Structures are given as C-alpha cells and as structure tokens.
C-alpha positions as CSV (number, residue, x, y, z in Angstrom):
1,X,-0.1,0.1,0.1
2,X,1.4,3.5,-1.3
3,X,2.1,5.3,2.4
4,X,1.9,9.4,0.5
5,X,0.9,11.5,-2.5
6,X,4.2,11.5,-3.4
7,X,5.0,8.0,-3.6
8,X,2.0,7.5,-6.0
9,X,2.5,10.8,-7.8
10,X,6.1,9.1,-8.8
11,X,4.6,5.9,-9.1
12,X,1.8,7.3,-11.7
13,X,4.2,9.4,-13.7
14,X,6.3,6.0,-14.5
15,X,3.6,4.4,-15.8
16,X,2.1,7.9,-18.5
17,X,2.6,6.8,-22.3
18,X,0.8,10.1,-24.1
19,X,1.7,13.0,-26.5
20,X,4.2,15.3,-25.4
21,X,5.4,16.5,-28.5
22,X,3.4,20.0,-28.6
23,X,3.4,22.5,-26.2
24,X,0.5,22.1,-23.7
25,X,-1.2,18.7,-25.1
26,X,0.0,17.2,-21.7
27,X,-2.1,18.8,-20.1
28,X,-4.9,18.6,-22.5
29,X,-4.3,15.0,-22.9
30,X,-4.5,14.6,-19.1
31,X,-7.6,17.3,-18.7
32,X,-9.7,15.1,-21.1
33,X,-8.9,11.5,-19.6
34,X,-10.0,13.1,-16.1
35,X,-13.0,14.7,-17.4
36,X,-14.2,10.6,-19.3
37,X,-12.9,8.8,-16.6
38,X,-15.2,11.3,-13.7
39,X,-18.0,10.8,-16.4
40,X,-17.2,7.1,-16.1
41,X,-17.6,7.2,-12.0
42,X,-21.2,9.0,-12.4
43,X,-21.7,6.5,-14.8
44,X,-21.5,3.3,-12.4
45,X,-23.6,5.3,-10.0
46,X,-26.4,6.1,-12.7
47,X,-26.4,2.6,-12.8
48,X,-26.9,1.7,-9.0
49,X,-29.9,4.2,-8.9
50,X,-31.1,2.3,-12.3
51,X,-30.4,-1.3,-11.1
52,X,-31.2,-1.1,-7.5
53,X,-34.4,0.8,-7.0
54,X,-35.5,3.4,-4.1
55,X,-31.9,1.4,-1.5
56,X,-29.3,3.9,-1.9
57,X,-27.5,3.3,1.2
58,X,-23.8,2.9,0.7
59,X,-23.6,-0.1,2.9
60,X,-26.3,-2.1,0.4
61,X,-24.4,-1.3,-2.1
62,X,-22.3,-4.4,-3.7
63,X,-19.0,-5.2,-3.1
64,X,-18.8,-6.2,-7.1
65,X,-20.5,-2.5,-8.2
66,X,-18.1,-0.4,-5.2
67,X,-15.3,-2.2,-6.7
68,X,-16.2,-1.1,-10.1
69,X,-16.6,2.4,-9.3
70,X,-13.3,2.3,-7.1
71,X,-11.5,1.3,-10.5
72,X,-12.7,3.9,-12.4
73,X,-12.2,6.2,-9.5
74,X,-8.6,5.1,-9.7
75,X,-8.5,6.1,-13.1
76,X,-9.8,9.3,-12.4
77,X,-6.9,9.8,-10.1
78,X,-4.4,8.6,-12.2
79,X,-5.7,11.5,-14.7
80,X,-5.7,13.7,-11.9
81,X,-2.2,13.0,-11.0
82,X,-0.4,13.8,-14.0
83,X,-2.0,17.1,-15.2
84,X,-0.6,17.9,-12.0
85,X,2.7,17.1,-12.8
86,X,1.9,18.9,-16.2
87,X,1.4,21.6,-14.3
88,X,4.4,21.7,-12.3
89,X,2.4,20.9,-9.2
90,X,1.9,18.2,-6.6
91,X,-0.9,16.2,-5.3
92,X,0.1,16.8,-1.9
93,X,-0.2,20.9,-2.8
94,X,-3.2,20.9,-4.6
95,X,-5.0,18.6,-1.8
96,X,-3.5,21.5,0.7
97,X,-4.7,24.4,-1.3
98,X,-8.2,22.7,-1.4
99,X,-8.2,22.0,2.5
100,X,-7.2,25.7,3.0
101,X,-9.8,27.2,0.6
102,X,-12.8,25.3,1.9
103,X,-11.7,25.9,5.9
104,X,-11.3,29.3,4.9
105,X,-15.2,29.4,3.6
106,X,-16.6,27.5,6.4
107,X,-14.7,29.8,8.8
108,X,-16.5,32.8,6.6
109,X,-19.7,31.1,7.1
110,X,-20.1,30.6,3.2
111,X,-20.4,27.0,2.5
112,X,-23.2,27.5,0.9
113,X,-24.0,29.1,-2.5
114,X,-21.9,28.6,-6.0
115,X,-18.7,30.5,-7.4
116,X,-15.4,30.2,-6.7
117,X,-14.5,33.4,-4.6
118,X,-17.1,33.1,-1.6
C-alpha cells in the first residue's frame, strides 16, 4: 500500500504514456482523460440507481459494484495526478490548497452558494 501522495505521483508518472510533442498537449490529454473517467464514475453510480431501485444507502451497495466504481475513481486519480505534474504541481500541494480553501469558507460561513471567490 502506498504511504503518500508523493509515492503515488512518482509511480503514476512512471506509467504515463501519452503524447508530449506539442506545448500543452500533456495538460489537454490529462484533462480530457480526467473528464472521461469522472463521467465513468458518474455512470456507474447512475446504473446503481437504475438497477437497485430506491435503496441508495452505501452499505447496501454490492462489493462488486463498489469495486467497479473504485477502479474508475483510480483512473480519474491517475489523470488528475499526471495533470498536476504537467502543471508543475503535486497532489499534496493541490490537496493542501483545497483544504485551506474549504476551511476558510467554513470559517467565514460561506460554504453554501456558488462561485469560486466566496
């Protein structure tokens, strides 16, 4: 099992095989892959709703379905990781920025609503 974002990021980068022959193509490739895989996560959840009726509690999801969703989540994480690398950042830094942002919003009482600059 991995012990850090940094370890995952290094190993994921070692498996990255996509075009980098044009400026920005790596970022575009990873962003498109992230969108695709995020859609696949959503699709698996949609099929859970369709197939399992009205019982949507997490503990009632089959292990098989959970594993399929986790695999898609892992694919999304791979693309997110490589997008971070393409943009000269790290998952740890992005995670910290996100926590800082949501903790600041919570402290100011602006977790509801919309917009990036709440």
